[in-house]
N, C-alpha and C positions, 0 to 999 in steps of 0.2 A: 307674554303670558306669565312669565316668572314673577312679575311685579304687579299683578292684578290688572293687567290690561293697559298699563302706561307705557307708551312708546317714548323712550328717553334718548336724547341726542348722545352720540358717542362722546366719551370724555376720558382722560387719563384717570387713574385710580383716585387720586385726591388732589393732585396739583402738578405743576411743572417746577422742577428744581434746577438750580444752577449746578454746574459741574466744575470741579477744581481737581486737577490731577487724578481724574478717573473716579472720584468719590462724589457722592451726593452732597451738594451744598445746601443753602437755605431755599425755602420755597419761594419762588418768584411769582407764581400765579396760582390762586385757589381755583379748583375746578369742581363744578357740579353740573350734572346733566339737566338740561331744560326738558320738560315734558312737552313733546311735540303733538301728541294725540293720545286720547284715552278711549278705549273700547269699553262700553258699558255692557256688562253681562250680569245676569243673576249669579249668585254665589255657586249654585249647583252646576250651572253651565260652565263657569270658569273652572270648577273642580274637575269636571268631566274632561275638559280640554287639557288641563295639567296632568291628569291621569293618563291621557293618550300620549302626551310627550314623554312621560315616564316609561310607558310601555313600548314606545319606539326603541328605547335603549335596553330596557331590562327584561322585557317579555321573552319567554322561551319559544314563542311562536315563530314560525318561518317568516312571518310578515313583519318582524321586528327589524326594520331597515337600518336602524342606528346601532346595531350591536357592537360595531367596532369602537363605539364611544364608551363602552363599559369600563369602569375604573375601580381599582382597589383602594384609591385614595379618598374619593368622594362619590356620592350618588349623583349621576348626571342624567338630566332629562333633556330631550331634544327633538328635533324634527329634521328630516332629510328631504331633499327634493332633487329631481333631475329635470332639466329643461333641455329638450332636444330641438336642434335646428338642422335643417338639411341644406346642403349646398353642393357645388361641384368643385372638384380640385382642378389643377392646371391641365389635367388630361381628360377633362369632361366626365370624370367618373363621379357618381353620386356618393357623397360622404355624409356621415352624421356627426354633428358637433354636440357633445354633451357638456352641459354646464352643471356641475354638481354643487350642492349647497348643504351646509350643516349649520344648524342653530342649536346651541346648547347652553345650559346654565347649571350651576352647582346646587347642592342640596340646600345651602343656606340662602340661595338666591342673591348673593352679593356680587356675582360677576356673570356676564353673559358673553358668549363668543359666537361670532358668525364667520364661517370660512367659505369662501366661494372659490371653486376650482374650475375655471373656464377651459374649454377645449380639451376635456378629458377624452381619452381614447376608448374607454370602456366603462360600462355601468358597474363593473367589478372592481373599479378603483376605489379604494377606501381612504386615500391619503387625507381628504378633507375631514373625515370623521376622526382619524388618528391625530391630526393636528389639533382639532378642537379638544379632544380628550387630553392630550399632552399639555396644552395650555392650562386647562382646568386642574390637572394633576399638579402642575408646578405651582399654580396659585394656591391650591389647597395645602400643599406641602409647606410653602412659604408662610402662609397666614397661620398655620397651626404652630409654627416655631415662634412667631412673634406674639401670640396670645398667651 
């Protein structure tokens, strides 16, 4: 949703570099993400979805499920989800397996992060959101120093 509905293949920031004595060497491979699929929506519909992603993180509502992704470095928009599966443990006791997901992107829409946290013990676990936030914070801090 950050890039107007284009689903882009995952790729390193701009390329793969050689490594010599722990330092970046020359670029050995240029990277660009191939567009895998495009979702066609009217501009107003896309804007409404992007506003929803923003509100998941920044809204003061109790329904803002992504509040752990709030950042002081960049504005983060995102989506969270929980997939629950049920099984039995070795003692034939019913257990719930939670798979938590966070998808987030920064204000300038230059980076997107997806964190999947399989087999979480509780819906009150926010590690996946905090990891996404910390990656975007680090990226924002690093890119502001280089610009």
